[in-house]
C-alpha positions as CSV (number, residue, x, y, z in Angstrom):
1,X,-11.8,186.9,131.5
2,X,-8.2,187.0,132.9
3,X,-5.5,186.5,130.2
4,X,-1.7,186.6,130.5
5,X,0.6,187.1,127.5
6,X,4.3,186.7,127.5
7,X,6.5,188.9,125.2
8,X,10.1,189.3,124.5
9,X,12.9,188.3,122.1
10,X,12.9,184.7,120.8
11,X,16.6,184.6,120.4
12,X,19.2,185.7,122.9
13,X,23.0,185.4,122.6
14,X,25.0,183.6,125.3
15,X,26.2,185.8,128.1
16,X,23.4,188.3,127.4
17,X,20.4,189.1,129.6
18,X,17.0,187.5,128.7
19,X,14.1,189.9,129.4
20,X,10.5,188.9,129.2
21,X,7.3,190.8,130.0
22,X,4.0,189.3,131.1
23,X,1.0,191.5,130.3
24,X,-2.2,190.8,132.3
25,X,-5.6,191.7,131.0
26,X,-9.1,191.2,132.4
27,X,-8.3,192.5,135.8
28,X,-5.8,194.3,138.0
29,X,-2.5,192.7,138.7
30,X,-2.9,194.0,142.2
31,X,-6.2,192.2,142.9
32,X,-6.5,189.1,140.8
33,X,-3.9,187.1,142.7
34,X,-1.2,187.6,145.3
35,X,1.7,185.9,143.6
36,X,2.9,186.3,140.0
37,X,5.2,183.5,138.7
38,X,7.6,182.7,136.0
39,X,8.0,179.1,135.0
40,X,10.0,177.5,132.1
41,X,10.1,174.2,130.4
42,X,13.4,173.2,128.7
43,X,13.1,170.9,125.7
44,X,12.5,167.3,126.8
45,X,12.3,168.3,130.5
46,X,9.6,169.2,133.0
47,X,8.5,172.5,134.3
48,X,11.0,174.6,136.3
49,X,9.9,177.4,138.6
50,X,12.0,180.5,138.1
51,X,10.6,182.8,140.7
52,X,7.7,185.1,141.7
53,X,6.7,188.5,142.9
54,X,3.9,189.2,145.3
55,X,1.6,192.2,145.6
56,X,3.8,193.8,148.2
57,X,6.7,193.7,145.8
58,X,8.4,190.9,147.6
59,X,10.4,188.6,145.4
60,X,11.2,184.9,145.5
61,X,13.7,183.0,143.4
62,X,14.7,179.5,142.6
63,X,17.9,178.9,144.6
64,X,19.7,177.5,141.7
65,X,19.3,180.6,139.6
66,X,18.8,183.3,142.3
67,X,22.1,185.1,141.4
68,X,21.0,185.5,137.8
69,X,17.3,186.2,138.2
70,X,15.3,189.4,138.8
71,X,11.5,189.8,138.7
72,X,9.8,193.2,138.9
73,X,6.4,194.6,138.2
74,X,4.7,197.7,136.8
75,X,1.2,198.0,138.2
76,X,0.4,201.0,136.0
77,X,0.9,198.8,133.0
78,X,-0.5,195.7,134.6
79,X,2.8,193.9,133.8
80,X,5.5,191.9,135.5
81,X,8.9,191.1,134.0
82,X,11.6,188.5,134.2
83,X,15.3,189.2,133.7
84,X,17.8,186.3,133.5
85,X,21.4,187.3,133.2
86,X,24.4,185.5,131.8
87,X,22.3,183.1,129.8
88,X,23.7,179.9,128.3
89,X,22.2,177.4,125.8
90,X,20.9,175.6,128.9
91,X,18.5,178.5,129.4
92,X,16.7,177.6,126.1
93,X,13.1,176.9,127.0
94,X,9.5,177.8,126.7
95,X,8.9,180.5,129.3
96,X,5.5,180.9,130.9
97,X,4.0,183.5,133.2
98,X,1.2,182.6,135.7
99,X,-0.5,184.0,138.7
100,X,-1.0,181.4,141.5
101,X,-0.9,178.7,138.8
102,X,-4.6,179.3,138.0
103,X,-4.1,181.5,134.9
104,X,-1.3,180.9,132.5
105,X,0.1,182.6,129.5
106,X,0.5,180.5,126.3
107,X,4.3,180.5,126.7
108,X,7.0,182.0,124.6
109,X,10.0,180.1,123.1
110,X,13.4,181.6,124.0
111,X,16.5,180.1,122.3
112,X,20.0,181.0,123.5
113,X,22.4,180.7,120.7
114,X,25.1,182.6,119.0
């Protein structure tokens, strides 16, 4: 059974870089799906797509946050990561990782506050 688990700090200070890791189990990140996505949900708002990485290492980012977002992967660890720089309180959200939106992690709360 494929499972995804997000991990990372729950509290980040403004202007710092948010870094989250998604660990995939139950199969290889190279074969389960082609795209691996990060999505977030700010409080009281809908889901926002952050970006994705494909199995060729190609990356895709939401235009509104492209300059601050970086997604990478480590196939040896079956993980992919999200980095969001220069965070503000508006980046407070529950962050989810997913493959092609078939399998999802449970989500991790990230709060940006001093």
